C-alpha positions in Angstrom: 24.6 18.4 -77.4 27.9 17.5 -76.5 29.1 15.6 -72.8 32.0 17.2 -71.3 34.1 15.4 -68.2 36.5 16.8 -65.8 40.0 15.6 -66.2 40.4 15.5 -62.0 37.4 13.3 -61.2 36.4 12.1 -64.0 32.6 13.7 -63.4 30.6 14.0 -66.6 28.6 17.6 -67.4 25.5 16.2 -69.6 23.4 19.2 -71.1 20.6 17.7 -70.8 20.4 16.8 -66.5 22.6 20.2 -66.4 24.0 20.5 -62.7 20.7 21.7 -59.8 23.3 22.4 -57.3 25.2 24.7 -59.4 22.2 26.2 -60.8 22.6 24.9 -64.5 19.5 24.5 -65.9 19.0 21.2 -67.9 19.4 22.0 -71.8 22.6 24.3 -71.2 25.0 23.6 -73.5 28.5 23.6 -71.3 29.0 26.9 -73.7 27.0 28.6 -72.1 27.6 27.8 -68.5 29.5 29.7 -66.7 33.2 30.7 -66.3 33.1 30.4 -62.2 31.5 27.5 -62.0 33.1 24.4 -60.7 32.9 20.5 -60.4 30.7 19.4 -58.5 32.4 16.5 -57.2 35.7 17.8 -56.5 35.5 21.5 -57.1 38.0 21.7 -60.0 37.1 24.9 -61.9 35.7 24.9 -65.2 38.4 24.9 -67.4 39.3 21.4 -66.6 36.3 19.9 -68.5 37.6 18.2 -72.2 34.9 17.5 -74.3 34.3 13.8 -74.9 33.7 12.1 -78.7 30.4 10.9 -79.2 31.6 7.0 -78.6 32.5 8.2 -74.9 29.3 8.9 -73.5 26.8 6.5 -74.7 24.2 7.0 -71.5 20.7 5.6 -72.0 18.8 7.1 -68.8 16.0 5.2 -69.5 17.7 1.6 -69.4 19.7 2.6 -66.1 16.4 3.3 -64.5 15.0 0.5 -65.1 18.2 -1.6 -64.0 17.9 0.8 -60.8 14.5 -0.4 -60.3 14.8 -4.2 -60.7 18.5 -4.6 -58.9 17.7 -2.5 -55.5 14.5 -2.5 -53.0 14.1 -0.6 -49.5 15.0 -4.3 -47.6 18.8 -4.1 -49.2 19.0 -0.3 -47.2 16.1 -1.1 -43.9 15.8 -3.9 -40.9 12.5 -4.7 -41.0 
């Protein structure tokens, strides 16, 4: 499915993730997102989003989760 980006703040709408706060279920293509939906980051209207080319959005969720687990620990945020 196609990924769309907000031309104001750069937020990505990825259909695989949807938008939980906006009540858009994962798996919802951008064409099925209601016209009244707004960017969850900056409030821009749906019409301000543009479709990314496949090579512009190459995000591997599994790799990102692994990197996050490796790079941070709770000790970084909490004093013991």
